[in-house]
N, C-alpha and C positions, 0 to 999 in steps of 0.2 A: 112373800111370806118375811117374815124378818125373824131368825131365830138368835137369841143371845143366851150367853153362859155367864153365871158367876161363880167364881172359886175362891172359897173362904182358907188359902194353904199358901205353904211360900213358893208355890209354883205358879200363882196368877200371874207374874208378870213375864213369863215364860209363857205362858199359855196365849197372853195379848199378841207377845212377838211371834208365837208361830203362826196366830192366824193372821196377822198382816203378811208372814211370809207364803203363806197360803193363797192370797189373792190372786198372785199371776198364775199359779198352776192351776188352779181352780177355773181363773176366766179362760185358759186356752182349753181347759177341759171339755166346757160349756160351750165355747165356739164350735171347737170341732165335733162335739154331741149335735149339733144344730144340724149338721148333715147327716147325722145317722140315724137309728131308729131310738127315740127317745118317747114314744107314749106310753104314760104310767098307766093306761088302762090297757094294757097289753094281756096277751093269753100266759104269759109267763109269771105268776106271782114270785114272791120273795121267799126263797129257799131259806128256811131256818131250821137248824139242827134240834131234832126233838130229844136227844140223847141226853147223857150226864153233865155233859160240858157245853158252854154256851160258846158258838163257834160264828165267825164271822163269814157271811159269804161269799167272800173273796176267798176264804181259807177252806172251802169244799172242793172235792175234787173228783169229776166226772169221771168213773172208772170207762176203760177202753175192753168191750166184753170180751173180746178172744185172745187177749196179752196179758201182760203182768203188771203188778201195781205200778213196778219201776217204771215201766212206760208211759202210765199215767200221769205220774210224779214228774216225768221229763218234760210232758206237753204242758206243764204249768211253772217254768223256770222263774215265775214270780214271786213264788213261795218260798220263803226259806225257813230251814229246821236245820236242828244240831242233832235231835236223837231219832231213833226208831223205836215205837213201842207196840208190842202186841197184845190186844186185851190188856191196856195197862201196864205191861211188863217190858223191860228193855230185853231186846232181840239181837242177835247178830245175823239174824237171817238175811241174805239179799232180796231186796224188793224186787229184783228181778227173775226170783226164784219163785216169787208168789203170784199163782195167776188171781186173777181179778174175780172169776169165780169162785174162790176161796174165801173171800171177805164179802161182809156185808156194808162196810163204808168205810172211807179213807178220808181223815181229817188232819187239817193241821192246827196244832193247839198251841196258839201264841202265848196263853196266859194260863199259869198251872192252876189248876184245881186241887182240893186236900188230897184224892186217893193218888194222886200221879208223886212221883219223888220230886223233892223240892229244889232238885240238882236239874232238872229239866227244862231250865232256862234256854233261850234260842229258838225256842218253837220245837215241838215233836210233832212226827208222823206219826199218828195212833189208828191202827190198823183194827178193826171189830171184825174177829173170825165167823165164819160160817162153817155148822157142821157139813161135812162130806156128803151125809145122808139127805140134806137139804135140797142137792141139786137135784135138775130136774131127770138128768141122764149121767152116765159115764161120758167123759171127755176124755180125749187124749190131745195135748196140745205142745207144743215145743217152736223152735227156732233152730237155724243154722246160719252162723254168720262168716262172714270172711273178713278179715283184718288186715288193714295198709299201714304200714309208717314209712312215707314217702324220705322222710328224713335220713334212714339208715337203709331203705330199701330191702323193707323185712314185712313179713305177712306170719298170719295167723290164724286162728279159727276157735269160732266160741259155738257149742252145741248143747243143745238143751232138750228133753222130753218130758213129760208128765202125765201122769194118768189119774183120774179122780174121779168119786161118783159113789151110789149107793153100791153097796155090796149085796144085799139081800133082798127078796123082794118085798118084805115088811118095811124096809127103808127106815131100817131102825140102826145099821150100821153101815160105816159110810169109811172111805178110806183114801189117801193121796199116796203118791209115789213120783219122784222125781229123780232125776238121772242127768249130770251136765260133765261135760267134758269140754277142756279148752287147753290151747297154746297160746298163749298172749305175750307180746313182747312191747317192753317201753325205753325208750332210750331220749335223750336229750343231752347238748354240749354246755357247758357253764365258763364265763369267766369270773375270775376274783381278782381284786385289786384292794391291796390297805394302802395306806396314806401315812403320812407322817411331817412334822413341820422342821425345818432343817434351815440354819443359816449358811448360805454357800457364797463367797466372796463378799461377805459383808452384809447379805440381803436375805431377808427370811421369806423363803417359798414353803408352798404345800406342794409336796413330791411325792411321788411312787416309791415305797418301801418295799412292795410285792405284786409282781402279776403273773396270775397263773391263767391257765386253759386245760380243762379237763370233759371227757367223756363219758356218760355213765348209760349203761345198757344193761337190761335182764331180760332173761325170758323166763317164763314162769310156766308148766304145765298143770294143770290143776284135774282132778275129778271129786265130784261131790254129789254123795247120796242122802236124799231128804225123802220122810215119810212120816203118815199121822195115819191114826183110827180114830175115829168118832163112835161112841156110844150111844145109844138113848135107850136106857135100862127100863125106864116107865115114862108117863107121862110128865112127874114131876124130877126126875134123874136124870143126868146125863154124865159121861166119862169120857176123855180124851187124852191120847198120848201121842206125843211127836217126837220127832229127833231129824240132827241134821248130823252128816260126817264129811268134812273136807280136807283131802289131802292133796299137798301142792308140793313142789320142788322146782328151784330156782338155780339160776346161773348168772352171775353177774360181774362184769367186768368195768374199771375206771379207770383207763389210764388219764395221765397227765403230765405237765409243764410246767415247773415253776422259776420264775427269774424274782431270785433272792436278791433285792437291793436293799443291801444295809450302808447307813452312812455313819461310821465309828472310827472318829479320826484318832491318829496314833497306833491301830493293830493291822499291821502290815498284812494277815490273812483276811479283812473284812472288805469289802466292795467301798470304793471312794468317789465320791462324785467330783467330776473335773470342772463340769458346767452347769449352769440350768439357766433358761431365760424365761421361766416361766410357762411353756410350752415344750423345750427340746431339752433333754437330760443327756451328757455325755458321763457315764459311769463306766469306772474300771474296774477288772479286777471282781467281777458279779460270778457268784456260783450258780449255774444251769443246772436243775433237778430235773429228771424223768422218771417217773414210778407208775407204781400200778398198785391197784386195791382191788383184790379178787374174791371171791364168795361162791360156793356153791351151799345151799341152804334147803331145808326141808319145813313144811308148815302143817300141822296136823289143828283142825279145829273139831270140837264135838258139842253140840246141844242138844239137851234133853228135856222134855216138858213134859208134864201128868198131871191131871186136874179135874175137879169135878163144877156142876152147876146143878144146884135143889134150887126147883122154883115151885113155891105156892100160889093161893091167890092174893097172898100180901107178903109173902117174905123171898128174898131171893138169898141163898149164900154160895158162895163159890171157893174156890180154893186153887192153888197153884203150888207147885214145886219145880223149880228151873235149875239146870245146873250148864255151865258153860266151861269150856275149858280149851286154852290156845296154846300150843306149846309149837315154840320156832328154836329151830338149832342150825349152827353154820358149826359143822364138823372141823372145814380149814375156812379161815380168813386170811387171807395172805396181802400183808403190806410190805412192798422192797421199793428203794429209793437207789438211783445210781446219781453220782453229780460228776458235772465236770467244773472245776473252779477255773479262776483266771480269764474268765471271757469280757472283752470290752464289748459295749452296746451302746446304742442310742437310742434314745425311746421318744415316741412323738405322741403327748396328750391333747392335742388341739382336738380332737375328738376325743372327750376324755370317756367316752363310753365304750369306744373301740380304740386303744392305744395300740400303737405300733413299734415293732421293736425291730431294730438293724444289727448284725455283730458287725464290729467295726475293726477285729484284729485277726481276720481270717481263718478262725474256729469254724470247723464245719459242725454244726449239731447234727446234721444227719447221720453222721459216722458214730454208730453205737462203741465202739471201741473205744470213744474217749471218755465213756461216762464209766467211773470205776464205782464200786460198791460202797455203800453209806451205812444202810442197816435195813433190817430184814425181821418183820413181825411175822410168827406162824401164832394165828388165834384161833381157838375156839370160844365158840360165843352158844349159849343157851337161855332160854327164859320159858317160864309158864306161867299164863295167867288162868286161875281159876275163879268161878263167881257162882256161889251158891244162893239160891231167892226162892224164899220161901214165904207165901203170902195167904190171908183168908181176909173175907169180906162178906159183909152184912148187909142186905138192902131191904129197907122196911116201906113198903109201897102204902099209900093211903094213910101215912101216918097219923097220930090222933084222931084218928077217925074222918080226916078232912082228905077229900079225894085230889086235891091238887098239891099234896105234900108228900116227897118222900125222903127218907133220911137214908144215910147211909154210915157206916162204920167199919175200920178195918184195922191189921195189924200185920209189920212185915219184918222180916228180919233178912239182911244182905250180908254174905261174908265173902270177902275176896281177898285173894293171895297173888304176890307174884314172888316169884322164886327167878333171879338171876345170875349166872355164873360166866365172869370172863377170864379164860385162860391163856394169858399171852408167852410168848417166848421173845424176846427181843435180843437178836443179835446184832453187835455194831462193830465185830474185829472179824476180819477173814485171813485165816493164815495162807496167802497167796496172792495171786493177782487174779481178780473176778470183775470182770468188764461187762456190760450189758451186752457186748457182742455174743457171750456165753448164753445168753437167753431170749436174743432180743427175738420178739412178735414178727411173724410175715405180714402180718395186716396193717394199714396204714387209714387215717381220718385226715383227707384232703380238702374238706369243703364244711369248715366249719365257721359257725355265724355268719351264713352268707357267703361264703366263700374267701373269709378274711383272714382265716388261720387253718394251721393244718397241724398235726402229729405225726411226725415221719418215722419216729422209732421211740419202741417204747417195749419192756419186758412182755413176756408170753405167760400165762398163770401156770401151764402145764410144765413149760421148761424150767419155769422158778420153782417151782415145787420141787421137782424133781432132783433140779440141782441141789436145793437146800437137804433134800434128804439124803442123795448119794455121797454127799460130803460133809456130811453132820460133824465129822472130829474136825474140819478145819474152821468151825465159826465157835464164837466165844460168847458164851449167855452173858447180857448184863441183867445180872440179877437185880440191881438197885432201881432200873428203868421198869423192869419185869414187874416188882414186886409192887410197883409206883403206880404200874397201870391196872393191873389186874386184880389185886387184892380191894382196893376201894370200889370196883366196878362190881364185886361179888355180894350180894346182899338176900334177903327175904324180908318183906315187907305185906303186912298184914292192915286190912280195914273191915270194920265190923259197923253194921250201919240198922240200929233196929228204930222202927218209926210205928205210929198209931195216928188215927186220924176220925173225924168224926166231921159229917156235913147234911147240909138240909137245901134241898131243893123246893122253892114255892114258886106256882104258877098262880098268876091273878089277872085272869084278863089277857089283856095286851102286854103285862108285867112279869115278867120271871126273875128268879135271884138264887144264886148260889151261894150260900155263907158258908165257913169252914174252919177247922183250925187242924194242923199236921204239927207233931213233935218229933224228930230225929234225935236220936243219940248214935255218936259217933265216936269208935274208939281205934287209933292207928298204933302200930306198934312196928319195930323193924329190928333187925339183926344184922349189922353190917362190919366192917372192917377199916381201921386208920393203919396206916404206914408210918412209921418212925424213922426218920433218917437223921445222922449226926457223923460224930467221929466213932471209929471203931475202937474205943476204948471204954470201959465202964463207967458212966458217968451219970450222975443225977439230972442233968442238964438237958438231957437227949428231949427233942423238940419234933412236930409235925414237918411232914413234906414241906421242901422249900427253905428251910433255915437250918446253917448250921453256927459251930462257935468259932471265935477266932483262937489258934495256937498259942503258945507261951511266947513267940516271937512276935506277937502284934499281926501275923499272915493269916490267910483264911483255910483251914482244913478243908479238903476235899470231903462233901459229905459220901455216907456209903449208908447201905441198907444196914438197920438192926434190928426193929422186930416188926412184926404183924399183929397188933391187939384188937381184942374184939370190941364193939361197941352196941350196946342196946339201947333202945328208947322207946318211951309210948305217950301218948298224949289223950285225953278224953275230952269232949265238949257235947254239950246238948243245947239245941235250938228249937224255938216255936215258930210256926209259920201260918199265921192267920191269914187269911183272905177273904175277899168277897167279891162277885160278879152281878153284874145285872144285866138284863135287856129290856128295853120297851119296845114294842113295834107300834110305833107314835100312828104311821099311816100304811096304807097296803104299798106303799112304795116308800118309805121311810124308817128305818129301825136304827133305835139309839144301843150302844154296848158300854159299859165300861166296867172296870175292874181295880181292885186294888190287892195285891199279892206279894209275899216274902220268899225270896228264893236263894240259894246257897250254889258256892261255887267252891268245891273242895281240891286241896294242892293232890296233883301226881303224886304217883310214888315216887316218881326220880328225884321230885322235888324237895321230899322232906327226907331222904334217907342220906346221910353225911359221907355220900361218896365225894371223891376226888378225882377228876378226870384230867392228866396234864398233856398238854400237846406241845413239846417241846419245839418243833419243827414251826408251828403258827405262832409260839409262844402264848398260847391260849389257856384258861384253866376254867373248866366247869364244876361247879360242885351243889349239894345239896343242900337247904337249909330247914334242919329238923326244928326249928322255932318259926314255922310259916304256916299262919291263920288261916281259916278259909275266909273267902271272900261273901259279903251277904250284901243283898240288894232289896231295896225296897221299892215298889213298882205300881205306880199309876198309869191306867191306860184308859182313854176314852174313843171311843171312834163312834160313827154314822155311816150306815149303808144306803145308799139310794138306789133302788129298782128302777132301770133307766127302760126296761119292756124289751121283749124279743131276745134274750139273752144277754142284754148289757146290764152292766152295774158299777156302780162308782162307790168307792170308799174310802173315808178319810180317818185316819188313827193320830191322835196325840198322846205322845208318851213322856214320862218323868222318869226316870231312874236316879235312885240315890245309893250310893256305892260307898261300903265301909269295909277296909284290909283289903284293898283291890292287891291282888298278886300280877306281877310284872317282872320282866327280866331286865335285870340292870347289869351296868359294864362300868367297871372301875379298875384303874391300874394298881397293882401290886408289884413288891419286891421280890424276887426268888434267886435263892443260890441255887445255880445249877452244878454239872458233876465237875467241872473245872475249877469250880471254887467262885468263880466272877460272879456277881448278882446285876441280875437283867431285870427290867420290869417287862410282866407279862399282864395281859389282860383278864380279869377276872369275871368272869359270868355267872350268876345264879339267881334264883327268882326270892322276890321281897317284896313286902307287903307296904304299901304306902301309908301315909301319915294318919294322926288321929282324926287329922279332918275328914270329913265326909265329901265323897265324890258326888258327880252327877252327871248323866246324860239325859239330854233333854232332845224333841226333835218331832218331828212329825212324818207319817206314811200315808202316801196316794197311790191308790190301786184303780185304773179304770179296766174294764173289761167292753168293749165295744165291736159291735156288729155293723160293717161297713155297709152302707145302701146308698148307691150313688148310682145314676142313670147308665153311667156309661161303666160301671164296674161290674162284671158277672156275681149272683149271689154266692154265699160261700167265704167270701172274706170278712176278716175279723182281725181285731189286734188287742193286744192286753198290755199294758205299761205299770210298773212298779218304781217309785220314785221315795227315796227314804233320804232325809235330811234329820243330823245327828250332831249337836254342839257338847261337847263334853270337856269336862274339867277336872280334874284330880291333882291333889297336892302328894310330890315324892318328896323320900327322904335319903339323900344321896351325900355320904360322910358328912353327915350333920346339917346338909343344907337343905332348905325347903324348897322345891321347885312346882312351881303351877303350871302344869302343862294337860295338854290333851290326852284323853286314855288313849292307852297300847290299842292296835287293833279294832280301830274304832272309825273308818272313814268318813268324812263329813258327808258326803254326797253320795249315792249308790243308784244305778237304776238298772232295771232288769226289764227287755221287752219284745214281745214279738207278735210279727207279722204272721196270720195263718189263712190257709184257704182249705176248705175241707168239703166234700159233696159224698154222694155214695161209695165213690171208688179212689178218689184221690186224698191225700191228708199233706200238706205242704206245711212247713214252719220255718221261718227264718227268724233267729233267736239272737239278742244282742244284750250284752252284760257289760256294765262298767263300773268301777269303782274308784273315789279320789284317793290321794295320797295317804298312807296309812302310817302312821306314829308305831313304830314296832319295840324299839327299845331304850332305855332310859339312861342315861349318862350325866354326870356332873357338867360337862362343857356340852355346850349346843353345839359345839363341831363333831363330838364323838357320838351323837344320838342318831340311832338309825330309822330309816323310813324306807319305804315302800313305794315305788311310783303309782301313779293312776294307771291304771290298765283296762283297755275294752276288748272283748273277745266277740266274733260273729261266728255262729254255728247255724248250718241248714240241715233238716230232718225232710224226707221224702216218703212217702207210703202210698201204694197201690195195690187195690184190692182187686186180684184177678176173679175170684169167684167166692163165695161166703165162706171158703173152708182157706184159702191160701192167699196172702198178702207178702208183698215183697217190698222192701223198705234198704235207704242207703242214709246215712248218719255221716255228715261230715263236719269235723269239730275244729275251731280255730282256723278257718277258711282264710283270713286274713293274715295269718303267722302272728299274730302279737306275742310280742314277749311275756314271759310271766315270771313272776317273783324278781322283779328287777329294783334292788335295792341301793341305797347310797347313804353317807353319813354326811349329817351338817345341812350340805347341801347339793343340789343334782352335779355341781361339777366333781364331786367325789363319790363316784358310782363304786359299789363294793362287789356287788354280786349280779350276774346276769343269766337266766336261765332261758334256752329256747328250746322249745319241743317242735316247733313248726305244726303243721296239720295232720292229723290223722283221719281215716273212714273206714267204714265198715259197709257192707253189703251183704244182704241175705233174705231169707225170706223166712215166715212166719206161716204154723199151720194150726187149724183147729177143726177135730173130726170126732 
């Protein structure tokens, strides 16, 4: 059979190219499929969703009867999604806390229909809830897990139990209750490197500017309660109320060692390059810093929802009110640094991923008494995020008297608020001798990055905190740095989104369509602070942080704190989002699906608030951009699903995304006047919009679910593979220069694949995921652009059913110990960040009685 498509739109050349790119993978699939089960006359027909959305067969999820929705989703790693909705509304509920018995269906919606928020791009897991009184019986389910992190030889647990089902004999009232308790641990080690171009002995080289080693570990204890009540008032009306409360406490530490390698010729107190041959550098007078970041935190989450559903022969009306609140507190966030100047080192970057450093002038960096106090920040941090959602929907079945048409209408209001407070107290002078020996930790980290590095001496959190309190009179507060850090990071931001929509569904034999329109009006406001620094005399020339005036003699006057001024701002904009979807069931084994949608990505709160966070140690500035506009997407999707029989299916999707005002992270160098009056170049990072030119993302997605049927292979084996190709192009505007580059955070190739075995007692899954090198941050110079290296990960999941009520399981993540978030600037010879978490495992049992 010959299938041909003709497109009259700007994407036609791309579609032709994509079809040519598909020839090889499709050929492989069909070849492999020849050894599988491919009878189109099988007993398993194509499964097509009959809900309000058109869902591809590949995006439907089979629920695991005696477990959670989270487990069902994890068994389908080929599905990508960015949002979780329950009955069409956003929710913070963990998928692991929702039992399979409490939902009617789980779907991954790739294309946004009018009743969903227009920012639901990237795919949404949509759960359709089921009233508890509809359960056949009262069920008690739960699980107990033992967690282990071998990198730090630390263990923990996670336990959950839930009870749900009808409450009365008439089965008109049902309820759910769930309790969870956990003690979890996360840990990783990191390497950080900064590079710069320097001329040494008349030759220009790329040399190390900084090399740092750090470890971050956090333990978190959590208790969570959730519950709900469903009431069938009569045949037409039902009500529900649901709630969740979660309380967690955390303790975290991050010890670190930094080799601060500067090349500022002519200044006696700065490090000096003596020689560099392209790989080995000899540097004298290097300041080596050892420090600690530590915190204790509390985090409270609350979610409550109530609503109703009224159903008659032809009309349905439902309403829902949801409130979410998340309050995170760090009553004491401690940052302390000690420094040992005058260290001569030799470093070797033959393997730039793992530089080696050797002390050449006999300084013993394991001796904590050599490290003297540099600065100390005792900080308090609070954030509170609240979200109030109210929605009303009406559905008209058999619209206009036509049996196969329904229409739906709705209105919604969403009000979000973020309050953030940062209270810094930065001290950088101590009246006396304060060395790290006074507060040194008894702990050591000697096996970092596969045994390549160690941190042999660093401050202890409790000792440093106690020393600061006991000797408070000896410390001098740096008011300028304190105000500069805390005031701009304290703000309130509000966002209100009002929306309304209308849509129509029409079934005509093998053809189904959904067309509709949605309008959203967004209002954003903020209340923030700006810090003024300048001379310490009255002047009309006071300016923002980072600048100062020249004195009458032509010298530079040291800038001091002058004032904190409030800043307010707001913006309002409206957008229309028309969309159309269709599905045509061509034959019993071939279904065509297409859609045209418009979506939006709004800036984050922190991106629009005019804060300014300055890190003098790393010479970094991050700031907000009040003029940031939302990103708008126009999306074309076309796919065809082929039922291959007996549980096997193939899906091929072509897509074209047009992007306007893309939000991206930029980096430029700016001059900053520091406290000693000198001018230093800092790296300024903030979010920007792309140029007026429209960007694009084009590609295809191939998904194959295949039962393996070979004579020498036992029954029960199957494999699932998802491959995505994305070609992107966006014009960025940096310092008035237009740069045509790939879109940030869009890898060109990605693969998610599983090999499964399942029978009555066993379920075994080996999962592999891979993504190409990813463009992350835009800079004017190609050598300064940041990328994340390609990475692959292998996971293993084991399940054994003892009887109908109890299952044993074991999960092992990242069993090949692949590096995560491995980044570089310009090219791979300049790695900047490396994070290693190692493999982690958990074993336990699940029960259903």
